[in-house]
C-alpha positions, -999 to 999 in steps of 0.1 A, spaced: -343 -292 611 -339 -325 628 -323 -342 605 -293 -316 602 -294 -319 635 -283 -355 641 -252 -349 612 -221 -359 634 -190 -335 634 -170 -362 617 -198 -371 590 -197 -326 585 -157 -322 581 -160 -355 553 -185 -337 538 -162 -306 537 -137 -326 528 -155 -339 493 -164 -302 482 -129 -292 483 -119 -324 465 -144 -319 439 -131 -278 439 -100 -291 430 -115 -317 402 -134 -292 388 -101 -267 384 -85 -291 372 -106 -295 346 -108 -263 335 -78 -260 334 -74 -289 310 -100 -274 290 -78 -245 286 -47 -264 276 -68 -283 248 -83 -247 235 -48 -241 232 -35 -266 214 -70 -268 192 -61 -231 183 -26 -240 175 -41 -266 152 -67 -245 137 -40 -219 129 -20 -235 108 -45 -254 89 -58 -220 79 -19 -208 67 -14 -236 52 -51 -229 34 -42 -197 25 -12 -203 11 -22 -225 -15 -31 -190 -32 -6 -166 -42 -30 -140 -39 -25 -143 -2 8 -145 2 15 -105 1 -8 -101 35 5 -133 47 42 -122 49 30 -87 59 13 -99 89 47 -120 99 38 -149 93 70 -174 87 80 -157 125 48 -174 138 51 -210 119 87 -208 132 83 -223 169 57 -243 155 82 -268 138 89 -276 176 54 -279 184 50 -312 211 20 -322 192 33 -340 159 3 -327 136 7 -290 142 47 -297 134 37 -315 98 11 -288 89 33 -258 101 60 -277 74 37 -278 51 27 -244 51 57 -225 52 65 -255 24 37 -236 0 48 -203 11 83 -212 1 72 -224 -34 59 -191 -41 91 -168 -53 125 -163 -43 117 -136 -23 98 -157 5 120 -182 0 156 -162 11 128 -148 38 128 -182 52 166 -190 55 172 -152 70 145 -159 96 169 -196 102 141 -220 91 159 -248 83 180 -256 119 147 -263 131 135 -279 102 161 -305 102 169 -309 139 167 -344 149 145 -348 116 158 -390 117 133 -390 148 101 -374 132 75 -390 122 69 -398 79 46 -371 74 71 -345 87 100 -362 68 82 -353 33 70 -317 43 103 -309 52 115 -324 19 91 -307 5 106 -273 17 142 -281 7 127 -288 -21 104 -253 -27 137 -233 -14 160 -250 -35 140 -249 -69 143 -210 -73 182 -204 -77 213 -220 -75 223 -195 -44 191 -210 -26 200 -242 -35 232 -237 -25 223 -224 9 203 -258 18 235 -282 7 252 -259 30 227 -262 58 227 -300 56 198 -302 36 219 -325 10 229 -353 33 194 -346 49 179 -357 15 205 -386 10 192 -400 41 159 -399 34 164 -420 3 173 -450 21 140 -446 39 116 -476 36 85 -451 32 78 -453 -10 67 -415 1 99 -405 17 119 -417 -9 97 -398 -35 100 -369 -17 137 -373 -18 148 -377 -54 122 -349 -61 145 -324 -38 176 -341 -49 169 -334 -88 159 -297 -77 191 -290 -66 211 -310 -90 195 -293 -120 210 -261 -117 246 -266 -127 272 -288 -130 287 -283 -90 255 -289 -73 247 -320 -93 282 -329 -85 278 -323 -47 248 -346 -54 271 -374 -68 296 -366 -38 269 -372 -14 265 -409 -25 236 -402 -46 231 -419 -75 234 -455 -58 203 -445 -41 186 -429 -75 196 -465 -91 175 -485 -68 145 -459 -68 144 -475 -105 143 -512 -91 112 -502 -63 80 -515 -79 60 -481 -71 57 -464 -105 60 -429 -91 94 -436 -73 105 -451 -105 92 -418 -125 107 -394 -98 145 -410 -96 146 -414 -136 141 -372 -133 169 -368 -110 192 -391 -130 185 -373 -158 188 -338 -136 222 -348 -129 235 -363 -163 227 -335 -184 258 -314 -170 286 -334 -184 303 -361 -196 317 -369 -164 284 -367 -149 270 -388 -169 298 -413 -173 289 -415 -133 253 -429 -138 262 -453 -167 289 -470 -144 265 -472 -118 248 -494 -140 218 -463 -141 213 -476 -183 201 -516 -174 176 -501 -152 163 -476 -175 160 -498 -202 139 -525 -181 117 -491 -170 115 -482 -203 97 -518 -217 78 -520 -191 37 -515 -195 43 -479 -178 21 -446 -181 30 -417 -197 51 -395 -178 70 -420 -161 81 -432 -202 90 -396 -210 117 -393 -177 135 -425 -189 133 -412 -223 149 -380 -208 172 -392 -190 181 -416 -213 190 -388 -240 206 -372 -212 229 -397 -207 235 -397 -250 238 -366 -260 275 -360 -251 297 -385 -265 295 -415 -291 304 -437 -267 275 -428 -241 251 -431 -271 265 -465 -282 260 -474 -241 226 -468 -247 224 -489 -279 238 -516 -265 207 -521 -235 190 -536 -270 161 -509 -267 164 -489 -300 134 -503 -315 117 -494 -282 126 -455 -286 119 -457 -327 87 -469 -312 74 -443 -287 83 -417 -317 44 -430 -325 32 -429 -288 0 -410 -286 11 -385 -259 28 -357 -277 51 -354 -246 64 -390 -248 69 -390 -289 88 -352 -285 115 -368 -258 117 -400 -280 124 -379 -306 148 -361 -289 166 -394 -277 170 -402 -315 190 -372 -320 208 -369 -293 220 -406 -304 224 -399 -341 242 -363 -343 275 -382 -328 286 -406 -360 278 -417 -395 276 -456 -380 251 -441 -353 228 -420 -378 234 -450 -403 216 -473 -377 186 -448 -375 182 -453 -411 181 -486 -411 158 -491 -382 135 -473 -400 140 -440 -383 131 -417 -410 96 -430 -415 88 -426 -379 107 -391 -381 87 -376 -411 60 -391 -399 57 -375 -367 64 -339 -380 32 -348 -402 11 -352 -376 24 -330 -348 27 -295 -346 52 -265 -329 75 -276 -308 69 -315 -304 79 -319 -338 110 -296 -334 132 -325 -327 118 -348 -355 130 -318 -377 165 -312 -363 172 -350 -360 167 -354 -400 190 -323 -406 217 -344 -381 211 -375 -404 212 -355 -437 250 -340 -426 267 -372 -421 266 -381 -456 253 -377 -490 237 -415 -492 218 -403 -460 208 -372 -475 191 -394 -506 173 -417 -478 157 -383 -468 150 -376 -502 138 -410 -510 113 -410 -483 96 -378 -486 112 -361 -463 116 -327 -484 77 -325 -491 72 -330 -456 97 -298 -446 83 -280 -472 49 -283 -450 65 -267 -423 78 -238 -438 41 -233 -450 26 -240 -413 48 -227 -393 51 -191 -381 78 -196 -350 109 -183 -363 128 -208 -339 115 -237 -358 113 -223 -395 152 -221 -389 157 -255 -375 140 -264 -410 158 -239 -432 190 -254 -418 179 -288 -422 170 -286 -456 203 -272 -462 220 -301 -451 195 -326 -468 210 -303 -508 243 -293 -500 259 -320 -517 254 -325 -553 231 -311 -583 207 -343 -575 202 -328 -542 200 -294 -549 172 -300 -576 155 -325 -551 148 -288 -530 144 -270 -564 119 -293 -573 99 -285 -545 102 -251 -547 117 -242 -519 145 -223 -530 116 -196 -532 104 -197 -501 142 -200 -488 145 -162 -505 111 -152 -495 114 -156 -454 154 -140 -465 135 -111 -474 108 -106 -451 115 -79 -425 97 -96 -398 118 -129 -400 148 -130 -369 181 -122 -380 189 -160 -367 162 -169 -393 177 -145 -425 215 -166 -413 199 -198 -418 183 -188 -450 215 -173 -463 238 -203 -457 213 -227 -471 209 -210 -503 246 -209 -506 249 -245 -502 221 -255 -524 227 -232 -553 266 -237 -553 259 -273 -562 222 -267 -582 223 -267 -619 184 -266 -625 183 -238 -649 145 -233 -642 147 -231 -603 179 -203 -610 159 -186 -634 126 -186 -608 152 -161 -585 165 -139 -607 143 -113 -603 138 -95 -567 170 -113 -555 197 -96 -533 230 -89 -545 247 -115 -514 223 -135 -527 222 -134 -565 260 -139 -573 256 -175 -564 227 -172 -590 247 -159 -617 275 -184 -610 258 -211 -615 245 -197 -647 278 -195 -660 287 -227 -646 256 -245 -667 265 -224 -700 303 -235 -697 291 -272 -693 271 -266 -719 297 -253 -746 323 -280 -734 293 -310 -745 281 -289 -770 309 -274 -792 
């Protein structure tokens, strides 16, 4: 009590001022805590939504809860990490189905997304490109909306970015737009994307080379004009250089696919691929241990040799027939399909090339395919290839007959489970071969249970054979 009486009025006022300042400071700290809690809550929300959106089973519930309306304002949040996670969550939602992609467009998300994107950090840019890709992948209509919303211009600008991850995301999004149709691919060309994609092939990062090659394939596959644009930009040289490098299977597959998309349109474009001096590398990849690589290598070989006799002869002279037959023997179903088609194209050019297939035991391997496969499409292509081999002379037809393939073709034709396409291919092949066949034993085996439409060719050959016999032995 004595001490308190000695405190001066000045000291008392000073003590009160300290108490007031402490109270103000405490209030300020409380306010900061509230804002900090709000920030943490937003961050937790977008993280949780991004995790939930990864599973398709959660999508309907999220949509019913109006999640797009809740995420859209967070795209322009003051905290970069919240913006980034909000974009990822929206991208995951758009990736699931076209209905959600349309809903995101109706909510005007793209304008929020692309606003001042050039000033955003690399994480946001990659997430924004993911959204564009996720929307565009579903249909040409959605891809066109992305283009008209300045999405294509944004993608092309991002292809020029220094960050490898942004370049990869941009090339990926561009490919998803261009793959739909010729008009969208032309829009990518008009936006000057081709030179930038060719630059992607020159980047040291393997994943950028891979996605760049994929986008080039998506553009060039649509028309000869688009493929020529890619060639004029110097893409073949860098694709060839990439193929010859020690790359993983995915990258090789995309490079081979891009070259196939170029070569398929014309003999001139196929020759442009050949002039890159990589044909031996292409044939070597038919024996690649990864079946996806070997399949695409066979597709590229098919796209080259189908145009002209000279290109098919190049395949034969380079040992291509042996490589194709080996692939047919060691692979199954869809993997062996392009190799079978390639043999058909080779045989279709001339009787000499068909003989080369016969001498390489190609017919025996095709006979095995007819025994093993159950898929009508593969059977139909195999039957077509057999018809291409046996259509030329009695010697060609005899090689088919000795392998007992005429009976197998007739069996497939009569099988009620065979598709109409398979039956049509069997009829054409039987007609082509029988009109050249003079092998009596094979003709005799077809006399029982033969439909009249085929029997007339069998009887016609019998009469020809007997006529020639009478002339030779009167």
